[in-house]
N, C-alpha and C positions, 0 to 999 in steps of 0.2 A: 116655842126655840126651836126646835127640835124640827118642826115642820118646815119653819122659816131657811132652817140649814140645809135641809136637803131640797128643795125649791118644791115641796108638794103641801098641799092644804086639802082637807075632806076627812072622813070618816077613814080612811086607809092609811092614814099619814101613820100610824102607829106601827102600821105593817110594813110600810116602806122604811121607814126608820129602822126597824130590825133588820130588813134586808142589806139598807147599805151599811148598817153600823158591824154585822156579820162581815158582808164583804171588804168592808174596809178595816176591818180587825180594830174597831174602835168600841169601847165599852159606850154603850147609850146613857144619859144621865138617869140618875137614880129617880128622879121622878119618873120618868119614863119605863124605867126597868120594871116596877112593880107592875105597871098596866100593860107592858109588853113581855111580860112572863106567863103571863096565863094565855095570851093570845098566840104568840109565838110558838109554845108549844103546841097548837093544834095546827099550824101552818107550816113550820119547817122540819125537815126531817131532823132526825137523831143524827149528830156528828159521826159516830162511831157505827159499825153495823150491828144492825140487831141480828141478822144470822150469818155469821162467821162462815159456816159449811158453803152455805150459797156464794159467798164472796169468794171463798178460795176455789169454788169451783169456777166462778167466772173468770178468776185471774187465770186459773191454770187453761181455760180454754181460748182467752185472750193470747195467751203464751203459747199454745198449739197451734192457733191460728198463724202466729208472726213465724213460726219455724215451719209451718207449711207454706207459707208464702215464701219465706226464703228458700225453701228446697226448691219449691214450685220453679223460681227463679234459676236456680241451678240445674235443674233439670231441662228447662228452656234453651238456657245455654249450652248445656251437653250436647242437647239435639241438633240446634244448629251449628256446634263443631262437628257432631258427625255427618250430616250434610254437607257442611262444606271437604272433610276429608274423603267422602265417597265422590264430588266433584274430582277431587284433586286426582284420586285416584284411576277414575274414568279416563281423564284428561292425561296422565301419563300413561294410561295403557296404549291410548290414542297416538300420542307422541311415541312412545317405543314401537306399536308395529308401523307408524309411518318410517322411522329410521330404518326399521329391519326390511321393509320392502324397498326402501332406497339402497341400502346396501347389497341387496339381493340383486336387483337390477344393475348397480355397478358393476357387479361381478359378471353377470353374465355378458355387459356391454364389453369388460376389458378382454372375455376369453373368444367374442366372436373377432374383436380387433385383433387378439392374437392369430387364429385361425384364418384371416384374411391377410395378415403380414406373411405368415409361414407360406401361403399358397401363391403371394405373389413372389416373395424369394426364391421358392422352388421351382415354379412355374410348371409346365408340362415335363414329367420326368424324361430324360436323354433315352432312358432304357426301353421305354416305350416302343418308340421308332425300329429301334435295332430288334427288338423282341419279335416284333411283327415280321420283320424279314428273316429272322432264324424259322420263324414258324412257316411261313411261306417257302423257305428252301426245304426243309425237313417233310412237307407234304410232296413237294414235289420228288424229291427224292424216294421217298414211300411208293409214290407212283412208278418212279422207274424202277425199284427193284420188284416189284410186282410184277411189271411186265419182264424181266431178266429173269425172274423166276418163271413167269410162264415157257419163257423159251427156253429155258434149261431143263424143264419136265419135256418138251417136246424136242430136243435133241435128245435126252436121256432114252425117249421111247425110240426115235429112229435109230439109237446105237442098237438098243436091244434086238429090234428088228434085223438091223443089218448081222448082228452076230447069230442070229436063229438062224436065218438064210445061208450063211457061210458053214455053219456047223451042219446043215444039211445037205 
């Protein structure tokens, strides 16, 4: 009757019935219970752990593995964020350097434009041409004075000679 209920027949029907009975949490019929009791003890492992220390170690290992996997995920995420931060720092450094160079070029251009405008407005200073004329006049006057100085020296010698001649 149990074998037809579970859809199996043959010599392994008692083992199959015991398995299905255990899985479905149904108690097998009393007729099969005595027969299954002796055969199921050999085939089905006990429901409670025989070695409690080994079970505890296995549970601790599984818990440790879960914690390590969780930690590994966090480390991978942190590593990715660090790499992103490095890229952002490098990008901001490039942007800052470009902005600094652009500002420097703008300042140089502004100074050059100011210098050009000043040169345009001032042009050639008016004093330059008059200073050149004054310099030529001074040089010409200097030559005349040197000539007059030689003449005065010559006249002085003539005067000295005339006065000596008269005195003798």
